[in-house]
N, C-alpha and C positions, 0 to 999 in steps of 0.2 A: 478466283485465284488462277493464275497462269499454270500451264502444264509444268513449266520449269520449277515454279514454286511448290507445286504439289509433289513433284518428284523429289525435291530437296527435303520437304517435310517428311515424305515417306522414307527417305534414306535415313534421316535423323532418327525417326522412331524405330526403324529396323536396327540401326547401329546401337542404339541405347535401350533397346527393349528390356533386356535383362536388368539393367540398372534401374529403370523406371519401375518395373514390377517389384523389385526388391525394396526400393524406397517407398512405394505405395503400401506394401505389406507392413513395413516398419512404422510408417506414419499411422496406419490404421491401428496397429497394436499399441502405439503410444497414446492415441486418442482414447481407446478403450480403457487403458490403464488410468488415465486421468479423468474419466467420465464422472466419478463420484463428486469431483470438485464443482461440477455444474450445479449441484444441489446445495452447495455450502452457502452460508450466510457471511456477512461481515463479522469480524472478530473485534474484540476490544484491545488487541495487540497492535497498536499504532494506526489501525484503520480509522478511528475517529479523528485523530490528529491530522492525518494526511488527506482523508476523503470526507467522511461523514460530517464532521464539524468544520471543515476547511472551506471558508467562504470564498477563498480566492479561485477555486475551481468551479464555482457555481455561476459563473458569468463569463461568456466567451467574447465579451466586448474587447475592443482594442486596448482600453485602459487596463482591463484585467490581464490580458495577454502580456502587455508591457510589464505589469507588476510581477508576473510570473518570471519573465526573463530577467528582470532587474533584481529579482530576489528581495523585494521590498519587505516581505513578511518575515524572512528568515525562519520559516515555519519548520523546516525539516532538519536543519543542521547540515544538509548536503545540497549542493547546487545541482538540481536535476529538473530544469524547466520543461524539457520535452516530456518527461514522465507526467508532470503536473498537467501539461497540455492534453495528454492522452486521456487523463481522468476528466478534464473539463469537457472534452468532446463527448465522452460517454454520458456525463451528467446532463449535458444539453439535450440528449436524446431520451434517456431513460431515468433521469433523476438518480435515485439510489437503489436501483434494481440490481442486486448482487450477481444475478445470472450473467448479465452482459459483461461485467468486469471480469468474472471468472472465465467466461468464454474467450475473451480477448487474450487473457494470459495463456490459456491453453493453445490458442491459435499461434501466438508468438512462439511458444515452446515447440510446436510442430514445425514451424518455419525454421527455427534454430536447429532442430534435429536434421532437417533437410540440408541446411547450410553446412553443418558439420560433415555430413556425407559428401557434399560437393567439395569442400575444402580438402578432405583427405584424399578424395579421388584426384584432385589436382596435384597434391603433394607426392603421392606414391603411385597413382595410376592403377590401383588394384581394388576391385569391388569388394573383395573379402575384408580387407583392412578398413575400408570406408564403412561397410555395413556393421562390422563389429564395433567400431568407435562410435558411430552414430546411434546404434542400438543401446549401447551402455549409457550414452549421454541421455537418450530419450527416456529410458526406463529406470535409471538408478534411483533408489529411494532418497538419497541425499539431495536430489533435485526437487523433491515434492514441495519443500518450503518455498522455493522460488516461484513455483507455478500455482500452488493452491492458496497462497497468501496474497490477497489483492494488493496490499501495500508493496509487495516485492515485484510489482510491475517494473521497477527500476532494473531488476536483474534481467528479466526476459527481453526488455526493450533495448537496454544497452548492449546485450549480447547479440541481438539481431544485427545491429549496425557494426558492432565489433567484428563479427564474422564476415559481413559484407566487405569491410575494409581489408581484412586478411585475404579474402578471395580476390578482390580487385588488385591488391598489391601483387599477389602471386601471378595473376594474369599479366600484369605490367612487367614483372621481372622475367617471366619465362615464356611469354608468347610474343610473337613479332607484330601481331595486329593490334591496332588501337592502343598503343602504349601510352600516349599522352592522355587519352580519355580515361583509361584504367587508373593511371596515377592520380588524376584529379578526383575520380570517384573514391579512390582509397582515402585521400585526405578528407574529402567531404564526409564520408561514412565515419571516419574517426571523430570528426567534429560532432556529428549527430549522436554518436555513442557517448561522447563526453557530456553532451547536453542531457543525456538520459541518466547517466551515473558517472561520477568521477573515477570509478574503478578502471575506466578505459585508458588512464594515463600510462599503463604498462604496455600499450599496444606497440610502440616503437621497438621495444625489446623483442616482442614476438616477431616483428619483421626481420630483425637481425638473426633470430633463431631460424626462420625460414630460409634466409640466405645461407646459413650454416648447413642446414639439412640438405639443401639442394646444390651445394658446391658452387654457389654463385660468387663467392669471394675469390677473386682471380689469383692464380699463381703465375710465377714467371714461366716463360716459354720452356717447355721440356721438364718443368718441375711438377712432381706429383702433388696434386691439390690435397690428397689424403694426408700428406706429411707436412703440409704448410700450416703454420700456426695461425689461429683466428685473428689475433691482434695484429700480427705481422702483415697479413694480407689486407686487413682494413687500412693499415697505414700506406700500403702500396697502391691500393685502389680507392682513393679518397672519394670517388664518385658515389660509392656505396654509402658513405657517411653523409655526403652533401644532400643526396636525395631524401635522407631521413630528417633533415633539418626542420621542415614544416611539421612533421610528426612530433619531434622532440619539443619544438616550440609550443605546440598546443599542450603537450604534457606539462611543461613548465608553467604555462598560464593557469591551467586547471589545478596544478599543485598549489599554486599561490591562493587561488580561490578557495580550495578545499581547506587549507590550513586556517583561513580566515572565517570559515563557516562551520566547520565540524566542531562539535562540543564533545569533549571527552566525558564519559560517565564515571569510569573508574579513574580518578585523577592520578596524575603521574606520581604524586608523593604518597599514594595509598600503599604502593608496593615498592620495594627496593629495585635497583637496577638489576641485581642478580635474579630476583624473583621474576621480573618481567622478561628477562632473557630465558629463564626456564619455561615461562608461559609460551614463548615462541616455539621452543623445541617440543614442548608438549603438544601444541597445536598441530605441528607437522606430523607427529606420530599418531595423534588422534585421527586426523584426516586420512592418513594411510590405512589405519585400522578400519575405519568406517567404509573405506573403499572396498575392502575385502569382506567385511562383516557388518553390513548396515542395519544393525539392530539397536534397540533401546534409543531410538532417535527421540529428540525433544526440540521444542521451539526455544527452550531455555536451558542453558548449561551454566550454573552459577560458578563464580570464582571459588577456588578452594579455600577452606578454612585452615589457618595455621594451627598445628598441633605442637605445643611446646616450642613455638617460634619457628617451626619447620613445615614445609609443604609435604603432601603425601609423597611416598617414595617414587611413584611413577614419574614425577617431575624431575627427579635426579637421574633416573635411568634414561629418560627420553634423549638427552644429548648424545649419549653413547650409541643409541639406536640410529639417530640421524647421521652422526659422523661415520658410522660403519657403512650405512647405505650410500653416503656421499663418496666414500672410498671405492665402493663397488661400481658406482656410476662412472667415476673417473677411470677405473680400469677398463670399463666397457668400451671406451673410445677406440681401443685397438681393434675391436671387432665390428662395431656398428656405431653410427651416429644417432640411431633411433632413440636409444635409452637416454642419451644426453639431451637430445631435443625435447623429448616428452617430459623428462624430469625438470629441466629448466623452465619449460612452458608452465608446468605446475607450480614450481617454486616462485617464479617472478610474478605470476598472476595472483598468488595468495600471500605473498610476503608482507604486503601493506596491512593485512588484517590479521596478523599473527599475534596481536595484542602485546607486542613489545611497547607500543604506545597505545594503551587501552582506549578504544573508541566506542564501547558499548557495555552493557551489563553481562554479556556472555563471554566465557573464556574461549569457547569455540562456537561456531554457528554453521548449521547445515548449508545455508544459502551461499556461503562464501566459496563453496566448491563448484558452483555452477559452471564457470569457465575453466578454472584450474584443472578439474578432472579430465578435461579434453586431452591434456598432455598424457596423463596416465592411461586413459582409454586407448590412446594412439599406440602406446607401448604394447598393450595387450593385443591389439590388432596386428601389429608388426611381429609379435611373438608367434602368433598363429601362422603368418606367412613364412617365418623362419622354419617352423616345423613342417609346414606343407611343402615347401620348396627344397627342403634339405636333400642333399645328395646322399647323406648317410641314411641307409635304410632303417636302422634302428630308430633314429629320430623321426623319420618320415612315417614310421609305423604308428606313431602317436597322433597322427593327423585326425583320424576319425574320433579317437577318444577325446582329444581336445575340442573338436567340433561339438560333440555331444555335451561335454562339460560346459562349454560356452552357452549352448542352447539352454541347458538347465539353469545356469546362472542368470541368463536373461529372463527366463520364465519366473524364477524366484524373485528377481528384481521387480518384474512387472506386478507380481502378486503383492509384494511388500509395499510397493508404491500405491497400488490400488487401495490397499487397506489404510495406508498412511494418509491418503486424501480424506478419509472419513474422520480422522482425528481432527481435521481442520473444519469440521461441520459447523461448529459455532464456538463461542468462548467457553461454554461449560465443558464440552468434550476436549477442547484444547488444553485447558488448565487442569482438568482432572487427570489428563495424561501426564502433565508436568508433575503434579503432586504424587502420582504413582512412581515416577522416576526419582524425584527429589523431595521426599516427604518432610525433610527438615529445613526446607528453604521457603521463605515467606512469600516469594513472588507468585507462586501458583495459587495460594489461598487468597492473596490480595486481589488478583485479577478475576478469579472465579467469583469472589464476593461481589466484585463490580458487576459481573454478569447477573448475579442473583438480584442485586439492587435494581438494575435496569429492567429486570423482568418481574419486579414486585414480589420476589420471594425473600421477604425481609428477614425471617427467622434464620434461613440458611445463610444469608449474607452476614448477619451479626455473628454467627458461629465462625465463619471464615475470617472475619476481621479480628475476632478474639484470638484465633490461632496465629494470625499474622503478627499481632502485637506481642504475643508470647515469644515468637521466634525473632521478631525485630521490633523492640520497644520504641525505636526511633523512626518508625514508618509514618511519615507525614500523610501519605495517601490513605493509609488505614484509618487515621483519625478523621480525615476529610470525608471519606466514604461512609464511615460509621455516623458521622454528623449528618450526612445526607439522609441516611436511613431514619434516624430519629426525627429529622425535620419533616420528612414525608409522613411519618407516623403521628406528627403533631406533638412530639415530646420535645418541645423547643429548648428547655433548659439543658437537657442532655446534648442536644445538637450544638448549642452555643459552647458548652464545655469542651466538646471534641474539636470544634473549630479553633478554640483558644489554644488547645494543646498543639494543634497543627501549626498555628502561627508562631508559637514558642520555638518549634523545631525549624520551621522554614518561613521566616517573616516576609520573604520576597515573593511568595507564591500568590499570584493574582486570583487564582480560582478560589482560594480559601475566603478571601474578602467578598467575592461574588456570592458564594454560598451562604456566608454569614449574613450578608446584606439581605438575602432572600428570607432568611429566618426572622431577622428583625422586622422585615415587612409583614410577614405573617403574624407576628406578635403585635403589630400595630405601631411599632417604633420606627416611624417613617424617616425621621431625621437621622437616626442611627444607620438606617439602611442606605441613605444617600451618602453618608460619610464613608461607608465600606465600598460602595460602588465607585466613588471618586478615587479611593485608594487603589482599587483594582485597575482603573483606567490609567492612573499614574504609573503603575507597574507594567501595563500592556496597553499601549496607546490605541491599538485597533481592536480592543476587546468588545466585540459586537454585543454580546449578551449584557455586558455591564452598562453600555449606553442605553439599550432597550429598557432594562430594569430600572435604571436611574430615571429615565423618562416617565415610566409608570409611577414611580414614587413621587416625582414632581407633580404629576397629574392628580394624585391623591391629595396633595397639599394645595391643589388649585393653582399651582405655579405653572401655568400652561406655557408661558414664554420659554422657560428653561426646558420644559418637557418637549416642546416641538423642536427646540434647538438640538436636543439629544436624539430625537427620532431622525432628524435630517442628517446628523452626523453618522448615525447607524446606517442609513441608506447610502451614504457616500462610501462606507466601508464595504457594504454588500448591497448593490442596487436590486438584487433579486431576493432580498430578505422579506418574504411575504408575512412573516411574523411581525416585522416592524410595521408594515403597511396596516396590518390588522389592529395592532395596538394604537397606532397613530389615528386610524379611522375612528376608533372608539373614543379616543381623547378629543377629536374634533366634535364628535357627537355630544360628549359631555360638556364641551365648551360652547356648544351652540353654533358651531361653524359647519352648517349642514351641507353646503355645496362642496366644501373640501372633503367632508366625510364621505359624501356620495361618490366623489371622484376616486377616492381610495378603494371604496368597495367595488366600484366598476372594474378597477384593475384586478382586485382579488377574484371577482367572479369570472373575469376573462381567463385568469390563471386556472381556476377550479370551478367550473360551471355547476358542480354538485355540492358546493359548500353552503349548507343550510344557514349557518350563522351569518354569512355575508349577505344573503338575501333578507334575513330577518332584520339585521341592523340597518341595512340600506332602506328597508321599508320604514323602519322607525324614524330615520333621518328625514325621509320624504314626508312622513306623517307630521312630524314636528315642524316641517317647512311648509305645511298646509297643501302638499301635493297628495291628496287623499286617494285619487285614482291610481297614481303611480305606486303608492304604498300598498293598495289592495292587490295590484299585480304581483308585487314582490312577496307579500304575505302568502299569496296563493301558491307561489312556487315553493316557498318554505314549507307550507303544509303538504304539498305534493311530495317533497323530499322526505318529510317526517310527519306523517299523519297524526302522530301523538303529540305534536307541538301545541299545547294548550294556549301558550302565550301568543302564538301567531293567530289562533282563532280569536282570542280576546281583542287583540289590537286591530285585526281586520274588521271585527265587528264595530269597534270605535270609529274606524275610518268610514265604514258604511253609514254609521249614524251621522257623521259629519256631512255626508252627501245626501242625508235624509232618505236613505234606502233602509227603512226600519225593519222590514221583514228579514232581509239578509243579516242585519245587525243582530236581531233577536236570535236567528238561527246560529250565528257564530258564538254568541254569548252562551247559549245552551250547550254547544259543542265544547266550549272552553270549560264550562262547569263539569261536564261529563269527563273531561280529561284531567280533572283535579284542580283546576284554577278556581280560586275563590271569587265568586261573583255575588255582589250584594243583592239582596232580595228587592230592595227599592229600585235598583237599577233595572232589574228584570221586569218589574211591574211597569216601570216607565216605558221600556221598549215594547212591552205587550200592548200597552195603551196606544202608543204611537203607531204600532204595526196594524192595530185594529182600525185605525182611521177615525175620522169624525162621525 
């Protein structure tokens, strides 16, 4: 490094030393706050749909990447290919190790916290405001959901590019250097943000708000810009609008894509126009309340129940609260632009998810505040500057009190967030928390029951499903899940009854037919199982498990042509489905196609060198193909991996016998017998005689 470069670097560090130290302390505090999330598992709250069971992220090939960006699966209801790609990269390195997914969410949150600090520094040039805004952003409990929930990679990733776009635009608009480059970067970052989550469609409005805050909208010569109307100045300086056209163009494109992909859960005709309007006002007041008092948080907030045809009273009070606050914000324009900027930043970035058009099962959602709260945190930071810089001694005297108060608030936020991360430990802790907050809502019991089912705690699962159906007799999932429990317990008639009830409620749900097909298969009704798997495939054309299970059923009927056709279709859907390779390999073995069988087991062993079953069945294929020496090698590996594998001893002994190595054959036969394998007395006598020789 040249002396000039060293001097420049030293000058930069010296000039920004305080800022860098403050930011480093903040990021360390934020990291410690979210540290418990690193020990968390996946949850059953959308993680299976987006990640665990999502075959499209399990292959980084060009075909799969193209499928992600072309949204061929329509898996999520939201077009967010860059988020899917991030999961695909993680899966390619660590498979389904939750630590890495959580770590990356936290890293993105730390980067976002730093970017908020940088953005506010660029907007107001004061470290105090930047630090307060960034600290509240990094530590606030309402942001835990976006960070501790793996599925919400969408939030932290889109925000990263969203903030980079705002920063690049601010540099373009208010710095003389590299204007063209900064503008291009701003557009590119918006595109990446949209590819991460469609919520970035509001970004052009944020750019106009930055123009408003920074007096960028030009006034006539000699005219006070403070007194010039926003719209009037936009009309006079059309350049401000023209430069926004690429941003608004991207928003329009993504708006169209989102309308065509988003599936509303609470359909429009479920509630009246008036009720949905009240939902929007309630959402605003709730988010403002949780900003100040972030307690009783939940991953699930159910829609209200009508009482005598009316909503709870808070829904009718909410409009008055919002209108009163809007009036105060309007009046504040005479004194400062900060409140208008922060309030509109909050409103426009949260407006699309205020459930006027219901897009989910929640009336409000913690994660929706991840970006919007930046505007409100900005107001708090500017409020501190107003007090600290006031010429009025009485107001200025509150500086230290306010500073102590803010420090206490940040400490409380850090503690609450730290504890909130623990709620996301696993599905049991998550849904037990929901049940504690909303004991009369079925969703918590249903999802906790699913966790108990997955962890083989069947008695607890059945109790939760019973409560679910008491609270919501039309819960299709409760019937499906209860059917699954009975199926796994071998109570097949009860399982079929529950699947039948589920089909009555939701005849178009492919998963019901898959599960009922499985039970038919376990009962030995193979033809019936094939009918159900075929129905599941008709409802969901790329249903991987349905193809695999139908192939297994065809194999049981010795209809190997159709079986191999389905196995191959399954591998087209997911070329990395090792379950498919394992099932196809066994079918090849059963069909006597030993070379094809061995090829599949070669691939499986390459994927998992410690898979004892792959060695055992490859050995069996070699043995039946008269490659006895090769079979002995594979049986030996299987025995090394599992010394209690009596079948491997027995079959290795048979291979030794074929090679006329009778002593080794006798030794293995005796080991198999000791391991519990039935070995005929006549066979042992024959081997003893052969081993003794002439």
